N, C-alpha and C positions, 0 to 999 in steps of 0.2 A: 079204810086202810088197805093198801095193796101189798101183797107179800112177794118175796123173791120168787116163790114157786109160780106165781102168776106170770112173771116175766119170761120164764122158760118157754112158755107156749108162743111167745112173740119174737123170738130171736131172729127168725128168718125175716119177719116183717120189719124188725129194727134195722137190719143190714140193708134192706130195700129202702127204707126211709132215709138212711144215711146216704145212700147213693143218689136218691132223688133230691137231697139237699145240696147236691153238687160236690160231695166229697168223693175222693178216689180211695176206695177201700184197699188198694194195693199199697198205699202210703200209710205211714203211722198217723195215729190220732191221739188226742189227749182225752181220756175217759174218766169221768168222776161219778161215783155212786154215793148217794146220800142215805145214811141209816140213822134213824131216830131212836132215842132211849128215854124212858121215863125216869129212871134212877141214875142219879149222878155217879154213884160208885161204880155201877156197871159200865157207864159211859167212859169213865176214866180208865177202867181196865181194858175196855175195847180199843181205845186209842193206843195204849201201850202195845197191845197184842198186834194190832194192824201195822204199826210202825216196825215192830220186830219181824213181821212177815214180809216186809219189803214194800208195803204200800206207802205212797205219799199221803200224809194225813193232815187234816185241818179239823179242829174241834171248836164248836161254838154253841151258844144257847139261842134258841128261837122261841121266845115265850116260855112256856112251861116245859118244852122239849129240849133235850140235849142232842146235838147232831154231830155225827162224824162224817166227814167227806173223805172217801178213799179214792185215790186217783192213781192212774198209771198212764204211761205213754207206750204205744205199741200198735200191733195189728188190729184191724177192725173187721174181723171175720166171724162167721157164725161159731166156729170152733173156739175162738178166743173168748167171745162173749159167754159161751156156755161154761168154759173153764172159770171165768170170773164169777159167774153167777153160782156155780157149785161152791166156790170158796165163800162168796157173799152170803149164801144161804146158811152155811155152817157158822160163819161169823155172827150173823144176826141171831141164830138159834142159841149159840154158846153164851151170848151176852144179853139176851132178852131184848134185842132191838128189832126194828121193822124198817123196811125199805120205803123211801119216800120219793125218790126220783133219780135221774141220771142226766148227765150233760156230756155231750161229745163235741169236741172241737178239733179242727184241723187247720194248722197254720201254713201259710205260704212259705215255701223254701226260701231261706235267706243266705245260705252259703253256696259257694261255687259248686261244691260236690252235690248238694241237694238239687241245684238247678241242672247239673249235668245228668244226674240220675233221672230227673223228670224228662229231659230231652230224649234219653235213651229209651224210656218206657212209653214215649208218645204223649205224656201228660202235658207237655209244654210246647208251644209254638213260638219261635223267635225269642226264646228266653222268658216267656210269660205264660201263665196258666191259660188254657183255652177259654175258660169261662171266668177270667179274672175280673172281679168287680171291685177289687180293692178292699174287700172285707174278709174277715175270718169266717169260715163256714162252720156252722154248729147245729146241733140237734139237742133239744131239751125235752125230756119226758118226765111227767110227774103223775 
C-alpha cells in the first residue's frame, strides 16, 4: 500500500513525467485521485465530504474495497499537486482511507478561444497541436 505521504517526495518527478508524456503543463488538465476504504460507512462519509469540499466525485466498489475518485480540472504544476496532496492526505486520514493511484488527462482544445489561446502561447501550429497524434494525452500512476 502506498500512502499519500510517499507521493509528496515524487511531485517534481510527476510533473516531469507529465511533460514527457507530451502534455503542456501551462494548460489545464483533468486530474483524478483514487482513495480506497475498507469500511462502507467511512466511504459514504468521505464521498459526501469530498463533494461538499468542491471535488468532482465518483464512488464505486472494487472487490472488497470501496473507492472514491476525487477529480478536478486545473493547473498541473508542482505547487498545485502539493496543494492537492495536502488536502488528500488530510482527507484519507480523516476517513481511514489510503491512496491507490492517480490519473492525469489533457484534452485537445475544441473551442475557438482555446485554439486562439494555444496559438498565442506557441502550443499550436496552423491551428493544430505541434505533436497532435489524434489522442488524448494521459498519465496513470498506481
